[in-house]
N, C-alpha and C positions, 0 to 999 in steps of 0.2 A: 526433388529427392529421388534417389535411385530405389529400385525395388528392394534391394538389400536393406537400405536405411528404413524404408517403410515397414518391412518385415520385423526389423529390430524394434521399431517403435511399437508395433502391435504386440510383440512379445513382452515388452516392458509393461504395457497396459494390462495384458493378460496376467502377468505375474502379480501386478497390484490387485487385480480382481480376485485372483486365487487366494492371496493373503487376506483380503477383506472377507471373502466367503469363509475362510478358516476361522477368523475372529467371530463372525456372525454365528457360525456353527457352534462355537464354544459358548456364546452368550445365550443362544436359544436351545441348545441341546441338539445333539447330532441325530436323534432318532425320528424327527418329524419328517413327514412326507415332503413338505414344501422345501425344506432345506436340502434334503437329498436330491430333489429335482434340480435345484440351483447348482449343487455340487456336480451332478451329472452333466448339466449343460456346460459348466466351466471345463469339465474334463473333455467333453466333445470339442469345445473350442480349441483347447490345447492340442488335441489330436489333429484337428483340421488344419491348424496353423503349421504343425510339423509336416503334414502332407504337402501343404502349399509351399513351404520352404524347400522341400525336396524337389518339387516340380520347378520352382524358380531357379534353383541352382544346378539342375541337371543340364548337361551339355546338349545342345540341340544339334541334331545331325542336319547337314545341308539337304534340302529337299530337291529331288530330281524334278524335272519338268513334268507337269501333270498332263501334258498333252499326249494323247495316244494316237498314233498313226494308224489309219484304217486303209487297207489296200483296196484299190479299185477293181481288182480282178474278181470275177464272179465266184461264188461259192461252189463247192463240189455238190452237184445235185444228188449224188448217192447218199448224202447225209439225211435226206428227207424221203427215202423210199418207203419207210414204214409209217410216216406221219400222215395224219388226216389234214385236209384243208381246213384251216381254222374258220369256224363259223358256217362251213358248208356241209359238215358231217363226213362220214367215211365214204370212200369210193365204193360204188357197187351197191350201196344201201339206199333206201328211200324212207321217207317219213311214214309212220304207221297210219 
């Protein structure tokens, strides 16, 4: 099955769940904490499926090569004129 077919199948199941929760809510009364938690969970599933459907149907841009070319030329040494030697401390200073 294609992704779209799978999403449609999940949507149908979720719709059935939503209807069943509605019937259960009517039988048990809608004020109980447990039934509200089930309703909230069903709502979250519905929102998550909508986000998943958007992601699945969004056009994917072709990815450029992830390779980055690094030049063999040496770096400009003036970039580090104010930097300390890592792990060796600052120039001209000594440990106490």
